[in-house]
PyMOL Python script that loads the backbone (N, CA, C, O; Angstrom):
from pymol import cmd

cmd.read_pdbstr("""\
ATOM      1  N   MET A   1     -18.607   9.985  20.046  1.00  0.00           N
ATOM      2  CA  MET A   1     -17.827   8.797  19.879  1.00  0.00           C
ATOM      3  C   MET A   1     -18.479   7.947  18.788  1.00  0.00           C
ATOM      4  O   MET A   1     -19.699   7.785  18.763  1.00  0.00           O
ATOM      5  N   ILE A   2     -17.673   7.417  17.906  1.00  0.00           N
ATOM      6  CA  ILE A   2     -18.159   6.533  16.851  1.00  0.00           C
ATOM      7  C   ILE A   2     -17.901   5.100  17.291  1.00  0.00           C
ATOM      8  O   ILE A   2     -16.763   4.720  17.565  1.00  0.00           O
ATOM      9  N   LYS A   3     -18.964   4.309  17.357  1.00  0.00           N
ATOM     10  CA  LYS A   3     -18.823   2.914  17.728  1.00  0.00           C
ATOM     11  C   LYS A   3     -19.017   2.058  16.487  1.00  0.00           C
ATOM     12  O   LYS A   3     -20.030   2.179  15.798  1.00  0.00           O
ATOM     13  N   PRO A   4     -18.050   1.195  16.200  1.00  0.00           N
ATOM     14  CA  PRO A   4     -18.231   0.321  15.032  1.00  0.00           C
ATOM     15  C   PRO A   4     -19.311  -0.713  15.302  1.00  0.00           C
ATOM     16  O   PRO A   4     -19.589  -1.061  16.450  1.00  0.00           O
ATOM     17  N   LYS A   5     -19.916  -1.200  14.220  1.00  0.00           N
ATOM     18  CA  LYS A   5     -20.917  -2.239  14.379  1.00  0.00           C
ATOM     19  C   LYS A   5     -20.228  -3.539  14.787  1.00  0.00           C
ATOM     20  O   LYS A   5     -19.056  -3.758  14.480  1.00  0.00           O
ATOM     21  N   SER A   6     -20.958  -4.379  15.470  1.00  0.00           N
ATOM     22  CA  SER A   6     -20.422  -5.674  15.890  1.00  0.00           C
ATOM     23  C   SER A   6     -20.320  -6.595  14.686  1.00  0.00           C
ATOM     24  O   SER A   6     -21.139  -6.534  13.769  1.00  0.00           O
ATOM     25  N   ILE A   7     -19.314  -7.438  14.702  1.00  0.00           N
ATOM     26  CA  ILE A   7     -19.244  -8.450  13.644  1.00  0.00           C
ATOM     27  C   ILE A   7     -19.845  -9.740  14.186  1.00  0.00           C
ATOM     28  O   ILE A   7     -19.761 -10.045  15.375  1.00  0.00           O
ATOM     29  N   LYS A   8     -20.445 -10.475  13.279  1.00  0.00           N
ATOM     30  CA  LYS A   8     -21.115 -11.725  13.624  1.00  0.00           C
ATOM     31  C   LYS A   8     -20.608 -12.812  12.688  1.00  0.00           C
ATOM     32  O   LYS A   8     -19.886 -12.538  11.729  1.00  0.00           O
ATOM     33  N   VAL A   9     -20.991 -14.035  12.975  1.00  0.00           N
ATOM     34  CA  VAL A   9     -20.655 -15.137  12.079  1.00  0.00           C
ATOM     35  C   VAL A   9     -21.101 -14.753  10.672  1.00  0.00           C
ATOM     36  O   VAL A   9     -22.179 -14.186  10.494  1.00  0.00           O
ATOM     37  N   ASN A  10     -20.287 -15.056   9.688  1.00  0.00           N
ATOM     38  CA  ASN A  10     -20.470 -14.727   8.278  1.00  0.00           C
ATOM     39  C   ASN A  10     -20.107 -13.290   7.936  1.00  0.00           C
ATOM     40  O   ASN A  10     -20.221 -12.896   6.776  1.00  0.00           O
ATOM     41  N   SER A  11     -19.673 -12.491   8.914  1.00  0.00           N
ATOM     42  CA  SER A  11     -19.153 -11.155   8.601  1.00  0.00           C
ATOM     43  C   SER A  11     -17.855 -11.322   7.824  1.00  0.00           C
ATOM     44  O   SER A  11     -17.167 -12.335   7.949  1.00  0.00           O
ATOM     45  N   THR A  12     -17.535 -10.322   7.028  1.00  0.00           N
ATOM     46  CA  THR A  12     -16.302 -10.358   6.244  1.00  0.00           C
ATOM     47  C   THR A  12     -15.267  -9.433   6.866  1.00  0.00           C
ATOM     48  O   THR A  12     -15.518  -8.251   7.098  1.00  0.00           O
ATOM     49  N   ILE A  13     -14.100 -10.001   7.127  1.00  0.00           N
ATOM     50  CA  ILE A  13     -12.980  -9.261   7.692  1.00  0.00           C
ATOM     51  C   ILE A  13     -11.949  -9.065   6.583  1.00  0.00           C
ATOM     52  O   ILE A  13     -11.485 -10.030   5.976  1.00  0.00           O
ATOM     53  N   GLY A  14     -11.599  -7.811   6.327  1.00  0.00           N
ATOM     54  CA  GLY A  14     -10.554  -7.491   5.367  1.00  0.00           C
ATOM     55  C   GLY A  14      -9.219  -7.453   6.087  1.00  0.00           C
ATOM     56  O   GLY A  14      -9.116  -6.873   7.168  1.00  0.00           O
ATOM     57  N   VAL A  15      -8.209  -8.055   5.512  1.00  0.00           N
ATOM     58  CA  VAL A  15      -6.883  -8.108   6.128  1.00  0.00           C
ATOM     59  C   VAL A  15      -5.903  -7.326   5.262  1.00  0.00           C
ATOM     60  O   VAL A  15      -5.714  -7.638   4.086  1.00  0.00           O
ATOM     61  N   VAL A  16      -5.280  -6.304   5.854  1.00  0.00           N
ATOM     62  CA  VAL A  16      -4.304  -5.462   5.159  1.00  0.00           C
ATOM     63  C   VAL A  16      -2.966  -5.518   5.880  1.00  0.00           C
ATOM     64  O   VAL A  16      -2.889  -5.905   7.046  1.00  0.00           O
ATOM     65  N   SER A  17      -1.929  -5.130   5.180  1.00  0.00           N
ATOM     66  CA  SER A  17      -0.597  -4.997   5.780  1.00  0.00           C
ATOM     67  C   SER A  17      -0.118  -3.574   5.519  1.00  0.00           C
ATOM     68  O   SER A  17       0.498  -3.312   4.485  1.00  0.00           O
ATOM     69  N   PRO A  18      -0.394  -2.639   6.454  1.00  0.00           N
ATOM     70  CA  PRO A  18      -0.040  -1.248   6.221  1.00  0.00           C
ATOM     71  C   PRO A  18       1.421  -0.902   6.495  1.00  0.00           C
ATOM     72  O   PRO A  18       1.826   0.242   6.292  1.00  0.00           O
ATOM     73  N   SER A  19       2.211  -1.857   6.948  1.00  0.00           N
ATOM     74  CA  SER A  19       3.644  -1.580   7.082  1.00  0.00           C
ATOM     75  C   SER A  19       4.421  -2.790   6.578  1.00  0.00           C
ATOM     76  O   SER A  19       4.595  -2.930   5.367  1.00  0.00           O
ATOM     77  N   TYR A  20       4.887  -3.654   7.441  1.00  0.00           N
ATOM     78  CA  TYR A  20       5.688  -4.796   7.013  1.00  0.00           C
ATOM     79  C   TYR A  20       4.828  -5.903   6.407  1.00  0.00           C
ATOM     80  O   TYR A  20       3.649  -6.041   6.734  1.00  0.00           O
ATOM     81  N   TRP A  21       5.437  -6.683   5.522  1.00  0.00           N
ATOM     82  CA  TRP A  21       4.750  -7.838   4.957  1.00  0.00           C
ATOM     83  C   TRP A  21       4.817  -8.988   5.952  1.00  0.00           C
ATOM     84  O   TRP A  21       5.653  -9.000   6.855  1.00  0.00           O
ATOM     85  N   LEU A  22       3.937  -9.936   5.773  1.00  0.00           N
ATOM     86  CA  LEU A  22       3.843 -11.084   6.675  1.00  0.00           C
ATOM     87  C   LEU A  22       4.057 -12.356   5.872  1.00  0.00           C
ATOM     88  O   LEU A  22       3.608 -12.463   4.730  1.00  0.00           O
ATOM     89  N   ASP A  23       4.742 -13.314   6.471  1.00  0.00           N
ATOM     90  CA  ASP A  23       4.968 -14.600   5.828  1.00  0.00           C
ATOM     91  C   ASP A  23       3.634 -15.197   5.373  1.00  0.00           C
ATOM     92  O   ASP A  23       2.665 -15.218   6.132  1.00  0.00           O
ATOM     93  N   GLU A  24       3.593 -15.674   4.151  1.00  0.00           N
ATOM     94  CA  GLU A  24       2.353 -16.179   3.551  1.00  0.00           C
ATOM     95  C   GLU A  24       1.747 -17.332   4.347  1.00  0.00           C
ATOM     96  O   GLU A  24       0.527 -17.404   4.493  1.00  0.00           O
ATOM     97  N   ASN A  25       2.578 -18.232   4.862  1.00  0.00           N
ATOM     98  CA  ASN A  25       2.058 -19.362   5.636  1.00  0.00           C
ATOM     99  C   ASN A  25       1.422 -18.908   6.949  1.00  0.00           C
ATOM    100  O   ASN A  25       0.393 -19.447   7.359  1.00  0.00           O
ATOM    101  N   VAL A  26       2.018 -17.938   7.599  1.00  0.00           N
ATOM    102  CA  VAL A  26       1.449 -17.396   8.832  1.00  0.00           C
ATOM    103  C   VAL A  26       0.096 -16.754   8.524  1.00  0.00           C
ATOM    104  O   VAL A  26      -0.873 -16.943   9.258  1.00  0.00           O
ATOM    105  N   LEU A  27       0.044 -15.996   7.435  1.00  0.00           N
ATOM    106  CA  LEU A  27      -1.204 -15.344   7.036  1.00  0.00           C
ATOM    107  C   LEU A  27      -2.292 -16.379   6.728  1.00  0.00           C
ATOM    108  O   LEU A  27      -3.433 -16.219   7.162  1.00  0.00           O
ATOM    109  N   LYS A  28      -1.958 -17.417   5.999  1.00  0.00           N
ATOM    110  CA  LYS A  28      -2.937 -18.459   5.657  1.00  0.00           C
ATOM    111  C   LYS A  28      -3.440 -19.189   6.902  1.00  0.00           C
ATOM    112  O   LYS A  28      -4.635 -19.453   7.029  1.00  0.00           O
ATOM    113  N   ASN A  29      -2.525 -19.514   7.819  1.00  0.00           N
ATOM    114  CA  ASN A  29      -2.925 -20.211   9.043  1.00  0.00           C
ATOM    115  C   ASN A  29      -3.841 -19.346   9.908  1.00  0.00           C
ATOM    116  O   ASN A  29      -4.807 -19.839  10.490  1.00  0.00           O
ATOM    117  N   THR A  30      -3.530 -18.063   9.982  1.00  0.00           N
ATOM    118  CA  THR A  30      -4.362 -17.157  10.769  1.00  0.00           C
ATOM    119  C   THR A  30      -5.726 -16.972  10.107  1.00  0.00           C
ATOM    120  O   THR A  30      -6.753 -16.963  10.787  1.00  0.00           O
ATOM    121  N   ALA A  31      -5.738 -16.826   8.785  1.00  0.00           N
ATOM    122  CA  ALA A  31      -7.012 -16.696   8.063  1.00  0.00           C
ATOM    123  C   ALA A  31      -7.866 -17.943   8.273  1.00  0.00           C
ATOM    124  O   ALA A  31      -9.082 -17.840   8.436  1.00  0.00           O
ATOM    125  N   LYS A  32      -7.244 -19.109   8.270  1.00  0.00           N
ATOM    126  CA  LYS A  32      -7.974 -20.366   8.486  1.00  0.00           C
ATOM    127  C   LYS A  32      -8.612 -20.387   9.874  1.00  0.00           C
ATOM    128  O   LYS A  32      -9.734 -20.868  10.030  1.00  0.00           O
ATOM    129  N   PHE A  33      -7.916 -19.876  10.872  1.00  0.00           N
ATOM    130  CA  PHE A  33      -8.496 -19.808  12.211  1.00  0.00           C
ATOM    131  C   PHE A  33      -9.822 -19.050  12.170  1.00  0.00           C
ATOM    132  O   PHE A  33     -10.818 -19.506  12.732  1.00  0.00           O
ATOM    133  N   PHE A  34      -9.835 -17.894  11.506  1.00  0.00           N
ATOM    134  CA  PHE A  34     -11.051 -17.081  11.445  1.00  0.00           C
ATOM    135  C   PHE A  34     -12.136 -17.715  10.575  1.00  0.00           C
ATOM    136  O   PHE A  34     -13.318 -17.628  10.909  1.00  0.00           O
ATOM    137  N   THR A  35     -11.756 -18.345   9.477  1.00  0.00           N
ATOM    138  CA  THR A  35     -12.781 -19.002   8.647  1.00  0.00           C
ATOM    139  C   THR A  35     -13.355 -20.221   9.363  1.00  0.00           C
ATOM    140  O   THR A  35     -14.537 -20.529   9.212  1.00  0.00           O
ATOM    141  N   ASP A  36     -12.529 -20.913  10.138  1.00  0.00           N
ATOM    142  CA  ASP A  36     -13.013 -22.073  10.892  1.00  0.00           C
ATOM    143  C   ASP A  36     -14.061 -21.696  11.940  1.00  0.00           C
ATOM    144  O   ASP A  36     -14.910 -22.518  12.283  1.00  0.00           O
ATOM    145  N   ILE A  37     -14.011 -20.469  12.449  1.00  0.00           N
ATOM    146  CA  ILE A  37     -15.010 -20.059  13.447  1.00  0.00           C
ATOM    147  C   ILE A  37     -16.153 -19.259  12.819  1.00  0.00           C
ATOM    148  O   ILE A  37     -16.986 -18.695  13.529  1.00  0.00           O
ATOM    149  N   GLY A  38     -16.189 -19.212  11.472  1.00  0.00           N
ATOM    150  CA  GLY A  38     -17.366 -18.693  10.795  1.00  0.00           C
ATOM    151  C   GLY A  38     -17.261 -17.340  10.115  1.00  0.00           C
ATOM    152  O   GLY A  38     -18.260 -16.833   9.605  1.00  0.00           O
ATOM    153  N   TYR A  39     -16.080 -16.746  10.095  1.00  0.00           N
ATOM    154  CA  TYR A  39     -15.936 -15.456   9.414  1.00  0.00           C
ATOM    155  C   TYR A  39     -15.444 -15.662   7.994  1.00  0.00           C
ATOM    156  O   TYR A  39     -14.793 -16.661   7.687  1.00  0.00           O
ATOM    157  N   ASN A  40     -15.760 -14.713   7.136  1.00  0.00           N
ATOM    158  CA  ASN A  40     -15.209 -14.668   5.785  1.00  0.00           C
ATOM    159  C   ASN A  40     -13.987 -13.753   5.831  1.00  0.00           C
ATOM    160  O   ASN A  40     -13.985 -12.746   6.540  1.00  0.00           O
ATOM    161  N   ILE A  41     -12.967 -14.101   5.084  1.00  0.00           N
ATOM    162  CA  ILE A  41     -11.731 -13.312   5.077  1.00  0.00           C
ATOM    163  C   ILE A  41     -11.454 -12.843   3.657  1.00  0.00           C
ATOM    164  O   ILE A  41     -11.527 -13.620   2.705  1.00  0.00           O
ATOM    165  N   LYS A  42     -11.138 -11.563   3.530  1.00  0.00           N
ATOM    166  CA  LYS A  42     -10.692 -11.018   2.254  1.00  0.00           C
ATOM    167  C   LYS A  42      -9.277 -10.498   2.469  1.00  0.00           C
ATOM    168  O   LYS A  42      -9.059  -9.524   3.190  1.00  0.00           O
ATOM    169  N   ILE A  43      -8.327 -11.160   1.835  1.00  0.00           N
ATOM    170  CA  ILE A  43      -6.914 -10.788   1.944  1.00  0.00           C
ATOM    171  C   ILE A  43      -6.643  -9.707   0.906  1.00  0.00           C
ATOM    172  O   ILE A  43      -6.922  -9.896  -0.278  1.00  0.00           O
ATOM    173  N   SER A  44      -6.104  -8.587   1.341  1.00  0.00           N
ATOM    174  CA  SER A  44      -5.861  -7.479   0.419  1.00  0.00           C
ATOM    175  C   SER A  44      -4.579  -7.676  -0.382  1.00  0.00           C
ATOM    176  O   SER A  44      -3.734  -8.510  -0.057  1.00  0.00           O
ATOM    177  N   LYS A  45      -4.468  -6.898  -1.413  1.00  0.00           N
ATOM    178  CA  LYS A  45      -3.324  -6.939  -2.321  1.00  0.00           C
ATOM    179  C   LYS A  45      -1.997  -6.694  -1.599  1.00  0.00           C
ATOM    180  O   LYS A  45      -0.983  -7.304  -1.937  1.00  0.00           O
ATOM    181  N   SER A  46      -2.005  -5.804  -0.610  1.00  0.00           N
ATOM    182  CA  SER A  46      -0.759  -5.454   0.075  1.00  0.00           C
ATOM    183  C   SER A  46      -0.116  -6.651   0.759  1.00  0.00           C
ATOM    184  O   SER A  46       1.096  -6.660   0.974  1.00  0.00           O
ATOM    185  N   ASN A  47      -0.897  -7.647   1.098  1.00  0.00           N
ATOM    186  CA  ASN A  47      -0.355  -8.817   1.774  1.00  0.00           C
ATOM    187  C   ASN A  47       0.548  -9.663   0.878  1.00  0.00           C
ATOM    188  O   ASN A  47       1.280 -10.518   1.376  1.00  0.00           O
ATOM    189  N   SER A  48       0.509  -9.441  -0.411  1.00  0.00           N
ATOM    190  CA  SER A  48       1.367 -10.211  -1.317  1.00  0.00           C
ATOM    191  C   SER A  48       2.455  -9.350  -1.948  1.00  0.00           C
ATOM    192  O   SER A  48       3.190  -9.821  -2.816  1.00  0.00           O
ATOM    193  N   LEU A  49       2.565  -8.104  -1.525  1.00  0.00           N
ATOM    194  CA  LEU A  49       3.579  -7.206  -2.071  1.00  0.00           C
ATOM    195  C   LEU A  49       4.794  -7.125  -1.153  1.00  0.00           C
ATOM    196  O   LEU A  49       4.679  -7.288   0.061  1.00  0.00           O
ATOM    197  N   GLN A  50       5.949  -6.873  -1.740  1.00  0.00           N
ATOM    198  CA  GLN A  50       7.149  -6.638  -0.937  1.00  0.00           C
ATOM    199  C   GLN A  50       7.944  -5.511  -1.574  1.00  0.00           C
ATOM    200  O   GLN A  50       8.213  -5.512  -2.775  1.00  0.00           O
ATOM    201  N   TRP A  51       8.303  -4.572  -0.757  1.00  0.00           N
ATOM    202  CA  TRP A  51       9.147  -3.451  -1.159  1.00  0.00           C
ATOM    203  C   TRP A  51      10.125  -3.265  -0.008  1.00  0.00           C
ATOM    204  O   TRP A  51       9.853  -2.546   0.953  1.00  0.00           O
ATOM    205  N   GLY A  52      11.270  -3.933  -0.129  1.00  0.00           N
ATOM    206  CA  GLY A  52      12.178  -4.013   1.007  1.00  0.00           C
ATOM    207  C   GLY A  52      11.464  -4.794   2.101  1.00  0.00           C
ATOM    208  O   GLY A  52      10.880  -5.841   1.823  1.00  0.00           O
ATOM    209  N   PRO A  53      11.499  -4.308   3.343  1.00  0.00           N
ATOM    210  CA  PRO A  53      10.789  -5.009   4.414  1.00  0.00           C
ATOM    211  C   PRO A  53       9.297  -4.696   4.446  1.00  0.00           C
ATOM    212  O   PRO A  53       8.565  -5.268   5.252  1.00  0.00           O
ATOM    213  N   PHE A  54       8.840  -3.800   3.584  1.00  0.00           N
ATOM    214  CA  PHE A  54       7.460  -3.319   3.609  1.00  0.00           C
ATOM    215  C   PHE A  54       6.560  -4.083   2.647  1.00  0.00           C
ATOM    216  O   PHE A  54       7.029  -4.699   1.690  1.00  0.00           O
ATOM    217  N   ALA A  55       5.272  -4.032   2.917  1.00  0.00           N
ATOM    218  CA  ALA A  55       4.260  -4.697   2.094  1.00  0.00           C
ATOM    219  C   ALA A  55       3.844  -3.769   0.959  1.00  0.00           C
ATOM    220  O   ALA A  55       2.690  -3.346   0.892  1.00  0.00           O
ATOM    221  N   GLY A  56       4.766  -3.456   0.081  1.00  0.00           N
ATOM    222  CA  GLY A  56       4.505  -2.544  -1.027  1.00  0.00           C
ATOM    223  C   GLY A  56       5.002  -1.145  -0.725  1.00  0.00           C
ATOM    224  O   GLY A  56       5.439  -0.846   0.386  1.00  0.00           O
ATOM    225  N   THR A  57       4.927  -0.299  -1.734  1.00  0.00           N
ATOM    226  CA  THR A  57       5.339   1.092  -1.574  1.00  0.00           C
ATOM    227  C   THR A  57       4.334   1.813  -0.663  1.00  0.00           C
ATOM    228  O   THR A  57       3.231   1.310  -0.444  1.00  0.00           O
ATOM    229  N   PRO A  58       4.702   2.973  -0.138  1.00  0.00           N
ATOM    230  CA  PRO A  58       3.741   3.707   0.678  1.00  0.00           C
ATOM    231  C   PRO A  58       2.411   3.946  -0.050  1.00  0.00           C
ATOM    232  O   PRO A  58       1.344   3.828   0.551  1.00  0.00           O
ATOM    233  N   GLN A  59       2.479   4.277  -1.331  1.00  0.00           N
ATOM    234  CA  GLN A  59       1.245   4.528  -2.096  1.00  0.00           C
ATOM    235  C   GLN A  59       0.415   3.258  -2.251  1.00  0.00           C
ATOM    236  O   GLN A  59      -0.808   3.294  -2.116  1.00  0.00           O
ATOM    237  N   GLU A  60       1.078   2.132  -2.535  1.00  0.00           N
ATOM    238  CA  GLU A  60       0.350   0.872  -2.684  1.00  0.00           C
ATOM    239  C   GLU A  60      -0.351   0.486  -1.372  1.00  0.00           C
ATOM    240  O   GLU A  60      -1.493   0.029  -1.385  1.00  0.00           O
ATOM    241  N   ARG A  61       0.331   0.672  -0.261  1.00  0.00           N
ATOM    242  CA  ARG A  61      -0.258   0.321   1.041  1.00  0.00           C
ATOM    243  C   ARG A  61      -1.419   1.245   1.388  1.00  0.00           C
ATOM    244  O   ARG A  61      -2.445   0.793   1.899  1.00  0.00           O
ATOM    245  N   ALA A  62      -1.261   2.528   1.114  1.00  0.00           N
ATOM    246  CA  ALA A  62      -2.348   3.489   1.383  1.00  0.00           C
ATOM    247  C   ALA A  62      -3.554   3.187   0.502  1.00  0.00           C
ATOM    248  O   ALA A  62      -4.688   3.174   0.981  1.00  0.00           O
ATOM    249  N   ASP A  63      -3.313   2.944  -0.786  1.00  0.00           N
ATOM    250  CA  ASP A  63      -4.411   2.626  -1.705  1.00  0.00           C
ATOM    251  C   ASP A  63      -5.144   1.361  -1.268  1.00  0.00           C
ATOM    252  O   ASP A  63      -6.371   1.285  -1.338  1.00  0.00           O
ATOM    253  N   ASP A  64      -4.382   0.379  -0.821  1.00  0.00           N
ATOM    254  CA  ASP A  64      -4.957  -0.881  -0.382  1.00  0.00           C
ATOM    255  C   ASP A  64      -5.869  -0.672   0.825  1.00  0.00           C
ATOM    256  O   ASP A  64      -6.974  -1.212   0.867  1.00  0.00           O
ATOM    257  N   LEU A  65      -5.424   0.091   1.783  1.00  0.00           N
ATOM    258  CA  LEU A  65      -6.242   0.381   2.964  1.00  0.00           C
ATOM    259  C   LEU A  65      -7.499   1.158   2.587  1.00  0.00           C
ATOM    260  O   LEU A  65      -8.580   0.883   3.107  1.00  0.00           O
ATOM    261  N   HIS A  66      -7.358   2.128   1.683  1.00  0.00           N
ATOM    262  CA  HIS A  66      -8.512   2.900   1.229  1.00  0.00           C
ATOM    263  C   HIS A  66      -9.536   2.008   0.527  1.00  0.00           C
ATOM    264  O   HIS A  66     -10.740   2.182   0.709  1.00  0.00           O
ATOM    265  N   ARG A  67      -9.056   1.046  -0.282  1.00  0.00           N
ATOM    266  CA  ARG A  67      -9.974   0.116  -0.964  1.00  0.00           C
ATOM    267  C   ARG A  67     -10.791  -0.693   0.054  1.00  0.00           C
ATOM    268  O   ARG A  67     -11.984  -0.926  -0.140  1.00  0.00           O
ATOM    269  N   MET A  68     -10.141  -1.110   1.122  1.00  0.00           N
ATOM    270  CA  MET A  68     -10.855  -1.874   2.150  1.00  0.00           C
ATOM    271  C   MET A  68     -11.948  -1.029   2.799  1.00  0.00           C
ATOM    272  O   MET A  68     -13.070  -1.503   2.980  1.00  0.00           O
ATOM    273  N   PHE A  69     -11.630   0.222   3.151  1.00  0.00           N
ATOM    274  CA  PHE A  69     -12.634   1.089   3.763  1.00  0.00           C
ATOM    275  C   PHE A  69     -13.782   1.399   2.803  1.00  0.00           C
ATOM    276  O   PHE A  69     -14.916   1.597   3.239  1.00  0.00           O
ATOM    277  N   ALA A  70     -13.498   1.443   1.513  1.00  0.00           N
ATOM    278  CA  ALA A  70     -14.518   1.779   0.518  1.00  0.00           C
ATOM    279  C   ALA A  70     -15.383   0.582   0.119  1.00  0.00           C
ATOM    280  O   ALA A  70     -16.444   0.758  -0.480  1.00  0.00           O
ATOM    281  N   ASP A  71     -14.939  -0.626   0.444  1.00  0.00           N
ATOM    282  CA  ASP A  71     -15.659  -1.831   0.029  1.00  0.00           C
ATOM    283  C   ASP A  71     -16.854  -2.073   0.958  1.00  0.00           C
ATOM    284  O   ASP A  71     -16.658  -2.361   2.139  1.00  0.00           O
ATOM    285  N   PRO A  72     -18.077  -1.964   0.454  1.00  0.00           N
ATOM    286  CA  PRO A  72     -19.256  -2.142   1.310  1.00  0.00           C
ATOM    287  C   PRO A  72     -19.423  -3.574   1.828  1.00  0.00           C
ATOM    288  O   PRO A  72     -20.198  -3.807   2.756  1.00  0.00           O
ATOM    289  N   LYS A  73     -18.713  -4.523   1.244  1.00  0.00           N
ATOM    290  CA  LYS A  73     -18.810  -5.918   1.683  1.00  0.00           C
ATOM    291  C   LYS A  73     -17.924  -6.216   2.895  1.00  0.00           C
ATOM    292  O   LYS A  73     -18.057  -7.272   3.513  1.00  0.00           O
ATOM    293  N   ILE A  74     -17.026  -5.297   3.235  1.00  0.00           N
ATOM    294  CA  ILE A  74     -16.108  -5.485   4.357  1.00  0.00           C
ATOM    295  C   ILE A  74     -16.768  -4.975   5.631  1.00  0.00           C
ATOM    296  O   ILE A  74     -17.178  -3.817   5.707  1.00  0.00           O
ATOM    297  N   ASP A  75     -16.868  -5.843   6.625  1.00  0.00           N
ATOM    298  CA  ASP A  75     -17.488  -5.480   7.903  1.00  0.00           C
ATOM    299  C   ASP A  75     -16.472  -5.026   8.947  1.00  0.00           C
ATOM    300  O   ASP A  75     -16.814  -4.285   9.869  1.00  0.00           O
ATOM    301  N   ALA A  76     -15.236  -5.464   8.803  1.00  0.00           N
ATOM    302  CA  ALA A  76     -14.178  -5.090   9.738  1.00  0.00           C
ATOM    303  C   ALA A  76     -12.847  -5.176   9.002  1.00  0.00           C
ATOM    304  O   ALA A  76     -12.714  -5.923   8.033  1.00  0.00           O
ATOM    305  N   ILE A  77     -11.867  -4.412   9.463  1.00  0.00           N
ATOM    306  CA  ILE A  77     -10.539  -4.437   8.863  1.00  0.00           C
ATOM    307  C   ILE A  77      -9.537  -4.787   9.951  1.00  0.00           C
ATOM    308  O   ILE A  77      -9.549  -4.209  11.038  1.00  0.00           O
ATOM    309  N   MET A  78      -8.674  -5.741   9.642  1.00  0.00           N
ATOM    310  CA  MET A  78      -7.649  -6.176  10.567  1.00  0.00           C
ATOM    311  C   MET A  78      -6.287  -6.030   9.884  1.00  0.00           C
ATOM    312  O   MET A  78      -6.145  -6.324   8.697  1.00  0.00           O
ATOM    313  N   CYS A  79      -5.310  -5.582  10.629  1.00  0.00           N
ATOM    314  CA  CYS A  79      -3.953  -5.466  10.094  1.00  0.00           C
ATOM    315  C   CYS A  79      -3.193  -6.758  10.370  1.00  0.00           C
ATOM    316  O   CYS A  79      -3.109  -7.211  11.512  1.00  0.00           O
ATOM    317  N   ALA A  80      -2.644  -7.343   9.314  1.00  0.00           N
ATOM    318  CA  ALA A  80      -1.830  -8.541   9.472  1.00  0.00           C
ATOM    319  C   ALA A  80      -0.565  -8.187  10.247  1.00  0.00           C
ATOM    320  O   ALA A  80      -0.152  -8.905  11.157  1.00  0.00           O
ATOM    321  N   ARG A  81       0.015  -7.109   9.880  1.00  0.00           N
ATOM    322  CA  ARG A  81       1.131  -6.503  10.593  1.00  0.00           C
ATOM    323  C   ARG A  81       0.979  -5.022  10.394  1.00  0.00           C
ATOM    324  O   ARG A  81       0.355  -4.578   9.430  1.00  0.00           O
ATOM    325  N   GLY A  82       1.520  -4.283  11.262  1.00  0.00           N
ATOM    326  CA  GLY A  82       1.397  -2.841  11.088  1.00  0.00           C
ATOM    327  C   GLY A  82       1.800  -2.093  12.338  1.00  0.00           C
ATOM    328  O   GLY A  82       1.777  -2.630  13.445  1.00  0.00           O
ATOM    329  N   GLY A  83       2.153  -0.895  12.146  1.00  0.00           N
ATOM    330  CA  GLY A  83       2.560  -0.059  13.259  1.00  0.00           C
ATOM    331  C   GLY A  83       3.768   0.755  12.870  1.00  0.00           C
ATOM    332  O   GLY A  83       3.646   1.917  12.482  1.00  0.00           O
ATOM    333  N   TYR A  84       4.928   0.152  12.970  1.00  0.00           N
ATOM    334  CA  TYR A  84       6.171   0.858  12.702  1.00  0.00           C
ATOM    335  C   TYR A  84       6.252   1.274  11.235  1.00  0.00           C
ATOM    336  O   TYR A  84       6.200   0.429  10.342  1.00  0.00           O
ATOM    337  N   LEU A  85       6.374   2.547  10.996  1.00  0.00           N
ATOM    338  CA  LEU A  85       6.463   3.130   9.651  1.00  0.00           C
ATOM    339  C   LEU A  85       5.247   2.823   8.784  1.00  0.00           C
ATOM    340  O   LEU A  85       5.362   2.716   7.563  1.00  0.00           O
ATOM    341  N   THR A  86       4.092   2.682   9.409  1.00  0.00           N
ATOM    342  CA  THR A  86       2.879   2.427   8.650  1.00  0.00           C
ATOM    343  C   THR A  86       2.668   3.508   7.594  1.00  0.00           C
ATOM    344  O   THR A  86       2.575   4.696   7.903  1.00  0.00           O
ATOM    345  N   LEU A  87       2.594   3.071   6.363  1.00  0.00           N
ATOM    346  CA  LEU A  87       2.305   3.877   5.175  1.00  0.00           C
ATOM    347  C   LEU A  87       3.372   4.882   4.796  1.00  0.00           C
ATOM    348  O   LEU A  87       3.266   5.493   3.732  1.00  0.00           O
ATOM    349  N   ILE A  88       4.392   5.086   5.610  1.00  0.00           N
ATOM    350  CA  ILE A  88       5.438   6.057   5.226  1.00  0.00           C
ATOM    351  C   ILE A  88       6.789   5.359   5.183  1.00  0.00           C
ATOM    352  O   ILE A  88       6.973   4.282   5.749  1.00  0.00           O
ATOM    353  N   HIS A  89       7.684   5.972   4.527  1.00  0.00           N
ATOM    354  CA  HIS A  89       9.051   5.458   4.484  1.00  0.00           C
ATOM    355  C   HIS A  89       9.971   6.663   4.532  1.00  0.00           C
ATOM    356  O   HIS A  89       9.824   7.595   3.741  1.00  0.00           O
ATOM    357  N   THR A  90      10.910   6.647   5.446  1.00  0.00           N
ATOM    358  CA  THR A  90      11.830   7.781   5.575  1.00  0.00           C
ATOM    359  C   THR A  90      13.148   7.480   4.935  1.00  0.00           C
ATOM    360  O   THR A  90      14.047   8.321   4.947  1.00  0.00           O
TER     361      THR A  90
END
""", "prot")
cmd.dss("prot")
cmd.show_as("cartoon", "prot")
cmd.util.cbc("prot")
cmd.orient("prot")
């Protein structure tokens, strides 16, 4: 079993949108909640993209998620929205 490391105050949380986009005001308010309690937030590119109801094309969303995993400064990754049709489009 792989256990992720714990995040602590000043840890950086990367926020991605692997399926639907999220209203910018909702995203900002939620990010403020986390910064107010001591975390750093890095909002990914996919959070500002729109391709129909999705946060960018499947390739853009996949690339965005891969960038977050590859970034050594990111301690945790959180999905702003995600689930239904994550990264694919039929």
